[in-house]
N, CA, C and O atoms as CSV, one atom per row, in Angstrom:
chain,resi,resn,atom,element,x,y,z
A,1,UNK,N,N,-2.183,15.021,12.066
A,1,UNK,CA,C,-1.107,14.202,11.519
A,1,UNK,C,C,-1.571,12.768,11.292
A,1,UNK,O,O,-1.217,12.150,10.288
A,2,UNK,N,N,-2.358,12.242,12.217
A,2,UNK,CA,C,-2.813,10.862,12.077
A,2,UNK,C,C,-3.778,10.739,10.889
A,2,UNK,O,O,-3.787,9.715,10.205
A,3,UNK,N,N,-4.583,11.770,10.643
A,3,UNK,CA,C,-5.474,11.721,9.483
A,3,UNK,C,C,-4.675,11.648,8.187
A,3,UNK,O,O,-5.057,10.950,7.248
A,4,UNK,N,N,-3.568,12.371,8.148
A,4,UNK,CA,C,-2.701,12.324,6.970
A,4,UNK,C,C,-2.130,10.917,6.785
A,4,UNK,O,O,-2.073,10.412,5.664
A,5,UNK,N,N,-1.715,10.293,7.871
A,5,UNK,CA,C,-1.188,8.926,7.789
A,5,UNK,C,C,-2.253,7.943,7.314
A,5,UNK,O,O,-1.956,6.983,6.603
A,6,UNK,N,N,-3.474,8.191,7.711
A,6,UNK,CA,C,-4.563,7.313,7.272
A,6,UNK,C,C,-4.768,7.407,5.758
A,6,UNK,O,O,-5.047,6.402,5.104
A,7,UNK,N,N,-4.630,8.604,5.209
A,7,UNK,CA,C,-4.799,8.778,3.770
A,7,UNK,C,C,-3.636,8.184,2.982
A,7,UNK,O,O,-3.834,7.681,1.876
A,8,UNK,N,N,-2.444,8.236,3.531
A,8,UNK,CA,C,-1.301,7.676,2.808
A,8,UNK,C,C,-1.409,6.160,2.684
A,8,UNK,O,O,-0.881,5.574,1.739
A,9,UNK,N,N,-2.086,5.529,3.627
A,9,UNK,CA,C,-2.316,4.084,3.510
A,9,UNK,C,C,-3.067,3.780,2.218
A,9,UNK,O,O,-2.729,2.846,1.491
A,10,UNK,N,N,-4.075,4.574,1.948
A,10,UNK,CA,C,-4.898,4.320,0.769
A,10,UNK,C,C,-4.192,4.708,-0.526
A,10,UNK,O,O,-4.546,4.210,-1.594
A,11,UNK,N,N,-3.205,5.585,-0.444
A,11,UNK,CA,C,-2.393,5.872,-1.620
A,11,UNK,C,C,-1.621,4.625,-2.053
A,11,UNK,O,O,-1.492,4.347,-3.246
A,12,UNK,N,N,-1.113,3.885,-1.078
A,12,UNK,CA,C,-0.427,2.639,-1.397
A,12,UNK,C,C,-1.377,1.640,-2.050
A,12,UNK,O,O,-0.991,0.929,-2.978
A,13,UNK,N,N,-2.610,1.584,-1.573
A,13,UNK,CA,C,-3.588,0.694,-2.208
A,13,UNK,C,C,-3.898,1.135,-3.631
A,13,UNK,O,O,-4.074,0.294,-4.513
A,14,UNK,N,N,-3.967,2.438,-3.867
A,14,UNK,CA,C,-4.227,2.943,-5.216
A,14,UNK,C,C,-3.092,2.560,-6.159
A,14,UNK,O,O,-3.341,2.168,-7.300
A,15,UNK,N,N,-1.863,2.668,-5.700
A,15,UNK,CA,C,-0.720,2.261,-6.523
A,15,UNK,C,C,-0.795,0.766,-6.825
A,15,UNK,O,O,-0.483,0.339,-7.936
A,16,UNK,N,N,-1.205,-0.020,-5.845
A,16,UNK,CA,C,-1.329,-1.468,-6.052
A,16,UNK,C,C,-2.402,-1.781,-7.093
A,16,UNK,O,O,-2.202,-2.635,-7.957
A,17,UNK,N,N,-3.526,-1.098,-7.012
A,17,UNK,CA,C,-4.618,-1.346,-7.964
A,17,UNK,C,C,-4.191,-0.951,-9.375
A,17,UNK,O,O,-4.450,-1.682,-10.331
A,18,UNK,N,N,-3.546,0.189,-9.507
A,18,UNK,CA,C,-3.069,0.625,-10.825
A,18,UNK,C,C,-2.037,-0.364,-11.370
A,18,UNK,O,O,-2.053,-0.687,-12.558
A,19,UNK,N,N,-1.157,-0.838,-10.518
A,19,UNK,CA,C,-0.140,-1.801,-10.957
A,19,UNK,C,C,-0.779,-3.113,-11.404
A,19,UNK,O,O,-0.376,-3.693,-12.412
A,20,UNK,N,N,-1.762,-3.573,-10.661
A,20,UNK,CA,C,-2.448,-4.817,-11.033
A,20,UNK,C,C,-3.177,-4.645,-12.369
A,20,UNK,O,O,-3.193,-5.559,-13.194
A,21,UNK,N,N,-3.775,-3.479,-12.576
A,21,UNK,CA,C,-4.427,-3.202,-13.859
A,21,UNK,C,C,-3.412,-3.259,-15.002
A,21,UNK,O,O,-3.678,-3.850,-16.049
A,22,UNK,N,N,-2.251,-2.640,-14.791
A,22,UNK,CA,C,-1.211,-2.656,-15.826
A,22,UNK,C,C,-0.698,-4.078,-16.074
A,22,UNK,O,O,-0.397,-4.437,-17.212
A,23,UNK,N,N,-0.600,-4.876,-15.032
A,23,UNK,CA,C,-0.169,-6.272,-15.187
A,23,UNK,C,C,-1.142,-7.022,-16.084
A,23,UNK,O,O,-0.738,-7.750,-16.991
A,24,UNK,N,N,-2.425,-6.834,-15.820
A,24,UNK,CA,C,-3.449,-7.539,-16.598
A,24,UNK,C,C,-3.437,-7.093,-18.056
A,24,UNK,O,O,-3.552,-7.918,-18.963
A,25,UNK,N,N,-3.298,-5.786,-18.281
A,25,UNK,CA,C,-3.355,-5.296,-19.656
A,25,UNK,C,C,-2.081,-5.595,-20.450
A,25,UNK,O,O,-2.152,-5.799,-21.661
A,26,UNK,N,N,-0.933,-5.625,-19.797
A,26,UNK,CA,C,0.322,-5.843,-20.514
A,26,UNK,C,C,0.745,-7.300,-20.606
A,26,UNK,O,O,1.640,-7.633,-21.383
A,27,UNK,N,N,0.124,-8.166,-19.836
A,27,UNK,CA,C,0.578,-9.561,-19.782
A,27,UNK,C,C,0.514,-10.244,-21.146
A,27,UNK,O,O,1.425,-10.988,-21.510
A,28,UNK,N,N,-0.543,-9.999,-21.895
A,28,UNK,CA,C,-0.684,-10.657,-23.197
A,28,UNK,C,C,0.237,-10.038,-24.262
A,28,UNK,O,O,0.562,-10.695,-25.251
A,29,UNK,N,N,0.649,-8.809,-24.072
A,29,UNK,CA,C,1.499,-8.127,-25.047
A,29,UNK,C,C,2.970,-8.493,-24.845
A,29,UNK,O,O,3.626,-9.008,-25.751
A,30,UNK,N,N,3.473,-8.216,-23.638
A,30,UNK,CA,C,4.874,-8.501,-23.337
A,30,UNK,C,C,5.021,-8.789,-21.845
A,30,UNK,O,O,5.082,-7.858,-21.041
A,31,UNK,N,N,5.080,-10.057,-21.467
A,31,UNK,CA,C,5.159,-10.405,-20.037
A,31,UNK,C,C,6.396,-9.858,-19.325
A,31,UNK,O,O,6.367,-9.671,-18.108
A,32,UNK,N,N,7.467,-9.602,-20.048
A,32,UNK,CA,C,8.680,-9.091,-19.399
A,32,UNK,C,C,8.483,-7.680,-18.836
A,32,UNK,O,O,9.114,-7.316,-17.843
A,33,UNK,N,N,7.626,-6.898,-19.456
A,33,UNK,CA,C,7.365,-5.543,-18.965
A,33,UNK,C,C,6.527,-5.540,-17.695
A,33,UNK,O,O,6.497,-4.539,-16.979
A,34,UNK,N,N,5.859,-6.626,-17.410
A,34,UNK,CA,C,4.981,-6.654,-16.243
A,34,UNK,C,C,5.721,-6.901,-14.941
A,34,UNK,O,O,5.148,-6.695,-13.872
A,35,UNK,N,N,6.962,-7.332,-14.991
A,35,UNK,CA,C,7.677,-7.655,-13.755
A,35,UNK,C,C,7.842,-6.440,-12.854
A,35,UNK,O,O,7.753,-6.575,-11.634
A,36,UNK,N,N,8.076,-5.282,-13.403
A,36,UNK,CA,C,8.211,-4.073,-12.588
A,36,UNK,C,C,6.887,-3.731,-11.914
A,36,UNK,O,O,6.874,-3.256,-10.779
A,37,UNK,N,N,5.774,-3.969,-12.608
A,37,UNK,CA,C,4.471,-3.686,-12.023
A,37,UNK,C,C,4.109,-4.715,-10.960
A,37,UNK,O,O,3.429,-4.391,-9.986
A,38,UNK,N,N,4.556,-5.947,-11.141
A,38,UNK,CA,C,4.367,-6.951,-10.098
A,38,UNK,C,C,5.121,-6.520,-8.840
A,38,UNK,O,O,4.598,-6.621,-7.730
A,39,UNK,N,N,6.343,-6.042,-9.021
A,39,UNK,CA,C,7.140,-5.549,-7.903
A,39,UNK,C,C,6.426,-4.391,-7.205
A,39,UNK,O,O,6.330,-4.377,-5.978
A,40,UNK,N,N,5.923,-3.418,-7.975
A,40,UNK,CA,C,5.216,-2.280,-7.384
A,40,UNK,C,C,3.967,-2.727,-6.623
A,40,UNK,O,O,3.680,-2.210,-5.543
A,41,UNK,N,N,3.231,-3.676,-7.175
A,41,UNK,CA,C,2.014,-4.145,-6.519
A,41,UNK,C,C,2.342,-4.819,-5.181
A,41,UNK,O,O,1.686,-4.556,-4.173
A,42,UNK,N,N,3.348,-5.679,-5.178
A,42,UNK,CA,C,3.708,-6.389,-3.947
A,42,UNK,C,C,4.224,-5.408,-2.891
A,42,UNK,O,O,3.824,-5.480,-1.729
A,43,UNK,N,N,5.092,-4.510,-3.285
A,43,UNK,CA,C,5.634,-3.529,-2.336
A,43,UNK,C,C,4.537,-2.605,-1.818
A,43,UNK,O,O,4.523,-2.271,-0.633
A,44,UNK,N,N,3.627,-2.192,-2.678
A,44,UNK,CA,C,2.549,-1.297,-2.252
A,44,UNK,C,C,1.626,-1.976,-1.248
A,44,UNK,O,O,1.216,-1.358,-0.266
A,45,UNK,N,N,1.301,-3.230,-1.485
A,45,UNK,CA,C,0.447,-3.961,-0.540
A,45,UNK,C,C,1.173,-4.166,0.786
A,45,UNK,O,O,0.570,-4.039,1.852
A,46,UNK,N,N,2.448,-4.479,0.723
A,46,UNK,CA,C,3.227,-4.646,1.952
A,46,UNK,C,C,3.317,-3.331,2.728
A,46,UNK,O,O,3.197,-3.325,3.953
A,47,UNK,N,N,3.525,-2.231,2.028
A,47,UNK,CA,C,3.588,-0.934,2.696
A,47,UNK,C,C,2.243,-0.543,3.294
A,47,UNK,O,O,2.196,0.069,4.361
A,48,UNK,N,N,1.148,-0.888,2.620
A,48,UNK,CA,C,-0.178,-0.622,3.168
A,48,UNK,C,C,-0.355,-1.355,4.494
A,48,UNK,O,O,-0.810,-0.771,5.478
A,49,UNK,N,N,0.005,-2.629,4.513
A,49,UNK,CA,C,-0.142,-3.423,5.737
A,49,UNK,C,C,0.767,-2.876,6.838
A,49,UNK,O,O,0.341,-2.740,7.985
A,50,UNK,N,N,2.012,-2.564,6.494
A,50,UNK,CA,C,2.960,-2.029,7.475
A,50,UNK,C,C,2.476,-0.701,8.045
A,50,UNK,O,O,2.485,-0.508,9.261
A,51,UNK,N,N,2.055,0.210,7.180
A,51,UNK,CA,C,1.593,1.519,7.640
A,51,UNK,C,C,0.353,1.405,8.518
A,51,UNK,O,O,0.223,2.105,9.522
A,52,UNK,N,N,-0.546,0.525,8.132
A,52,UNK,CA,C,-1.776,0.357,8.899
A,52,UNK,C,C,-1.468,-0.162,10.300
A,52,UNK,O,O,-1.996,0.360,11.282
A,53,UNK,N,N,-0.626,-1.179,10.403
A,53,UNK,CA,C,-0.250,-1.713,11.718
A,53,UNK,C,C,0.476,-0.660,12.549
A,53,UNK,O,O,0.217,-0.523,13.745
A,54,UNK,N,N,1.370,0.074,11.927
A,54,UNK,CA,C,2.118,1.098,12.636
A,54,UNK,C,C,1.180,2.185,13.158
A,54,UNK,O,O,1.310,2.619,14.302
A,55,UNK,N,N,0.229,2.628,12.321
A,55,UNK,CA,C,-0.715,3.661,12.742
A,55,UNK,C,C,-1.587,3.178,13.886
A,55,UNK,O,O,-1.807,3.917,14.846
A,56,UNK,N,N,-2.087,1.956,13.804
A,56,UNK,CA,C,-2.934,1.426,14.872
A,56,UNK,C,C,-2.147,1.262,16.169
A,56,UNK,O,O,-2.668,1.522,17.254
A,57,UNK,N,N,-0.905,0.836,16.056
A,57,UNK,CA,C,-0.063,0.716,17.242
A,57,UNK,C,C,0.185,2.095,17.857
A,57,UNK,O,O,0.161,2.246,19.079
A,58,UNK,N,N,0.421,3.086,17.017
A,58,UNK,CA,C,0.637,4.448,17.489
A,58,UNK,C,C,-0.608,4.992,18.170
A,58,UNK,O,O,-0.509,5.614,19.227
A,59,UNK,N,N,-1.790,4.767,17.577
A,59,UNK,CA,C,-3.038,5.223,18.178
A,59,UNK,C,C,-3.278,4.538,19.515
A,59,UNK,O,O,-3.713,5.184,20.468
A,60,UNK,N,N,-3.003,3.246,19.600
A,60,UNK,CA,C,-3.186,2.519,20.851
A,60,UNK,C,C,-2.222,3.032,21.923
A,60,UNK,O,O,-2.602,3.184,23.084
A,61,UNK,N,N,-0.998,3.292,21.535
A,61,UNK,CA,C,-0.006,3.828,22.473
A,61,UNK,C,C,-0.434,5.209,22.978
A,61,UNK,O,O,-0.307,5.513,24.164
A,62,UNK,N,N,-0.939,6.032,22.073
A,62,UNK,CA,C,-1.404,7.362,22.445
A,62,UNK,C,C,-2.606,7.265,23.371
A,62,UNK,O,O,-2.719,8.028,24.330
A,63,UNK,N,N,-3.505,6.326,23.087
A,63,UNK,CA,C,-4.696,6.129,23.909
A,63,UNK,C,C,-4.314,5.638,25.306
A,63,UNK,O,O,-4.885,6.091,26.298
A,64,UNK,N,N,-3.368,4.732,25.388
A,64,UNK,CA,C,-2.925,4.209,26.676
A,64,UNK,C,C,-2.247,5.287,27.520
A,64,UNK,O,O,-2.395,5.297,28.742
A,65,UNK,N,N,-1.513,6.183,26.887
A,65,UNK,CA,C,-0.825,7.241,27.620
A,65,UNK,C,C,-1.777,8.309,28.130
A,65,UNK,O,O,-1.468,8.990,29.108
A,66,UNK,N,N,-2.923,8.470,27.492
A,66,UNK,CA,C,-3.892,9.471,27.924
A,66,UNK,C,C,-4.664,9.003,29.138
A,66,UNK,O,O,-5.163,9.834,29.896
A,67,UNK,N,N,-4.778,7.729,29.346
A,67,UNK,CA,C,-5.575,7.215,30.474
A,67,UNK,C,C,-4.826,7.177,31.728
A,67,UNK,O,O,-5.365,6.770,32.757
């Protein structure tokens, strides 16, 4: 289960990278369309950080309980 959680962290990073790419490519064409991708990029990065901290806290808690 923890391995699955580790992979989902990187899915959020992939969404952020794709969103940033779309922001760069669409900015010169129509800046209004990029706002949704800016939102996706910010939320994806925040979710990556949140998931990573949560997973590390969970692993530490599990490690402490085993000792």
